[in-house]
Structures are given as C-alpha cells and as structure tokens.
N, C-alpha and C positions, 0 to 999 in steps of 0.2 A: 575630566574636572566632577568634582565633587561637590553634593548640597547637602547640608545639615539643618534641620528646622529645631528649634528651642525657642517656648513661649512666642509662636505666633510669628517667628521672624527667622527667614532663611540667610544663610550665609554661603555664598559662593568664592571656592578655593579654586584658582585658576594656576595651571603652573606656567610661565613663561621663562623666554631666555633660551639660549643656547651656545656653544662654544667656550672660548675661554674664561667668561664670565662666570659660566654656569648656570644655575637655576635660581629662581626667585619665585615668590607666590604673593598674588594680589589677592587679597581677602577683604571681599565687600558686604556687609548687608544688603539683602534684596527685599524690597517694601512690599507685603502680602496686601493683600486685595481690603484688611481692616488696617493699614496702617499708613501714615502720612508718610511721604517722599523721603528718603534720606541721603546725603551725599557721604557719607561716614564712609572709609575703606582703610585700610591698613596693607602695607606692602612688606614682605617679609626677605630679606637675604636668603640664598640657598644653605647658608651655612647655618641659619637662623639665631646669628649674632646680633642683626640689627634690623630693629621694625619702625618703618616711616608712617606715619600717619598726618593728615591735616589738623592744623588748631585754628579755626575760622576760616575766613576767606583766602588769607594771601600767607600761610605761615604753617610750616611743616615741623615735626617734631621727630627726630632721631633718635631711638629709646635703644643703649646698648647693655641693659641690665641683664639680657639673659646672654651676652657675649662669653664663651668659653674661656676667654684669655684676659689679661688683665683690664678689668673696664676703664679704670683711670687712665690707664697707657692707650687705652682704644678711644676714649672721647677726645684726648689730646691730638692721637695721629688723625683722627676726623677732623677736629677744628682746625688744625693747621693745614689739611689739604683741602677744605670747603674755602677757609679765605685765601691758597694758593690759588685757588678753581677761580673764584670771585675777581681776583687779583689782574689775573688774565684774560677774565671776560667770559671764561665757560659756565659762570653762574651769576644769576642775578638774584641779588637778595640785600634788605636795606642793611639787617642786622642778622651776626651771626654769634648766637649766645651759649658757651659751651657750660655746663653743671656737672653734678657728680656722675650720673649714667646716661647724660642727654646731650643733646644737641638744636638747640631752636633756632629755625630761620625764618624769620620774619621779613615780609614785604617780598615777597616772591610771587611775580604775576600768574607762573602757571604750576600750581605745586603737584597736580597728577602729572603734568609731564617731567616739571623738575625731580619728583622723587624716582620715577622710572630713570633719569639719567644719571642719580645719584646711586643708584642701586648697582649701576655696571662700575661703578668707580672702584677703585683698590688705594687706601692711603700708602704713602712710604711707613715702613715698619717705626714705630715708635722711637727708637734710637737712631734713625736717621732724620728725623723731623727736625729741622733748625729752629733754635730759640729764638724769642724775642728780644735778645739782649740778657746781660746782666746784671741785676742790682744788689749791690752791698748794702746792708742793714748794719751799720753799728749798734752794738748791742750789749747792754750792760747787764752781766745775770746774776742778777740779786733776786729773783722773783720768787714770793712767798711758798708757792706749792713745787718749788725743787725738790724740796727732801719727799713730798707725796709721789713724785714722776722717779726718783731714784729708786722710792719702793716698787713703785710698779716693774720698775725693770731690772729691780735687784743688783742694781751697781752704785755706787756712793755719787753724792752730787760734782765734783769734780768730770766722773765720766758721762754725765749726763751733757756737761758743759761741752765737752771734748765733743759727743755724738752730734751736737747741735753744729758746734763750731766747723766739723768736717764735713755735713751732710750738704751736698747740693741739693737745693728744693726747686720746685718747677711750680707756679701758677696754675693750678690745673681751671678753678674758674673764680669768679666774684661772687657775693652776695652776701647777706644781713645785714652791709651799712656800706653806703659808696665809699671806695677802695679798700674794701677788705679782701684780699685776697685769700683762699683756702690754698695750701703749701701740702704739695706731696713730696716724697722723698725718703721717709720713715719707712722701715719694713713693717709690715702689718703686725708683728708680733709685739712691737712696740706702741701699738694704737693704747690709748689711757682713758678712762669715762671722764666725764663732766661730772664738775660737782652737782652733788646732790641738791642744793638750792642754789641758784645763780645770784652773784652780788649784784649789789642794787646800781653799783657804779663802777666800772673798770677803766682807769686812767688811759688817755690820748697815747699810742706808742707800747702799749703793753703787747709783749712777747708771749705766746699763750700756745699750748697744745691741746686737742680733744680727738678723740678718736683716732684715725688715722693722719689729721692735719696738723702744721703748725699754720699760725696766723697772726697778725698784727693789728690793732684795734686803731683804726687811724683816727677816730674822735673816741671823746669819752661817753659809755655807755653800758646800760646791764650787760652782765654776761657770766656764763659760769665754764669757762674754760680756764684749764691749769696755768696759772702764771709762772713763768721763767726767767722773765726780764724784762728791760724795757731799752727803747731807742727816743733820740731825738727826731730822726727822720720824717719829713712831714710827708704822707703818704697820699695824701688829697687835698687838692688845690682846686678850686671852682674856677680859677684865674689862668691855670695850667693846662697845655695841650699835649696828650690828653689830661684830663683831671687828675686821673688815680695813675699813681705812679708804678705801681704793680699792674699788668694787665695780663690776661691768660697767655701761658709760653713763657714767660718771662721766667728765667733762672734766678735764685734768690738765695745768698750768701749770708748769713747770718754771723757776723765776724764780731769779734769782741772789741768794745769800744774804746 
C-alpha cells in the first residue's frame, strides 16, 4: 500500500484481487485533520481500462476513456453485460445508461459492494454481444450536405450513399434529444466535422453525420450535423413502449426509401 500527499489530502492506493480476475486497485482520498470527511473513492481495474467511481449516494459511473481497445465497442460490451446481469438477478440497478465513454448505473443500493463485484466481471467480446434487434430506416438520400461529405471522404455522392446503405450501424447511446440515437459503424477515418455555425432548425427525420457518428433527428431542433437524407419513420412517441424506437444495442440499417 502506498500513500501520497497533495495539497493537504492523502490518497491511499490498495492493491486487491487474486487469481484469474487479476488485480485491481482501490483509490480513496483520506481525510487529514484539517479536512472534512469525504466518501469519494475510485476503483481501477487491473488492466487500467475501467475506472469506477460513485456519483451521489446510489449511483456508479464506469469510465472507459483509458481503455486500450476500441472505446465504443468496450462501452457496448459492458452495457450488454450489465443489462444481462441485471436481467438474471446478479445486479441491482434502476437505470443503466451508456454514453460515449462511460456507463452510468443509478439506483444502486450498495455502490461500494457493487463496484467490487463489477470489477471481477469480464464482458463477452463486442462481436459476441447479441443485438437488441434490427431496425430498417427508409431514407431518401437527398441531404444538402452530401457534396460536403463526399468531399471529406474523397469520393462522389453515389459512393457516400452506397457506404451508408451498406453499413450496419448500432445505437451506441442516446442523448441530445428524446429518441436521438448516436449510431456507430463507420470507420474512424470517415469522421466528418460539424458545421461551423449550427442551423437554427433541422427538420424532424433528418439523417445526418457528425464526428464518427450517424444520427436521425427525431423532432425538429437546432443542429450542426451534416445532412445526408431524411426519413418519415417516427423515432419517438410518448405513447409507445418504449417511447424511443432506437435504444442502445439496436442494429440499424439506413435502407433507400
């Protein structure tokens, strides 16, 4: 066990774990006499690819930003593993919410014990993770930014359409607006920049690209993504169950309308 001091605070690093799961470290700040008590701590897996820390009294944040492999694939593998563990009764959590490089667990009765449990699990490889179904989205490829995407990709517009048509996307996480899924599947070298100035209004159903993601605007809203097409498919309906058609893990095909 090692201890380091910084600005009146001590950090204790304890090495735990043994056997096939390897080692992980528990990092917790220790209160010095001139400080108030704190319960903050961080658990780090032996491979350094996942850090777990508490968020409030009954939530955990799993952070994969330092993972040595594909971050998006790792987040998806853990999202699927945590959902599976919850379904079979190994995990208690009200919400399991993936993001770009994290997974948030809310409604966790005992965060400390749950973090130690999660650190011992190993998810199935991303390629072996079952999908939550496939949604075919009929798209009219007439977006005004298609020429700009073609220029970034150094191909012509028909080649952009073929690439989008032939790619199997997966919903990595949801955000920005209710029902807006961030779709992964394009190679990183095809990432495109957002507009320098966002449009004040993007029509509902607009299919767009930004960074490494594709997305579909479920409702009209401001937006700075590059528009490549449009769909009439309803993506969010408060009367449906679930309200969002595209949920994390869902495979998506952008088929020509």
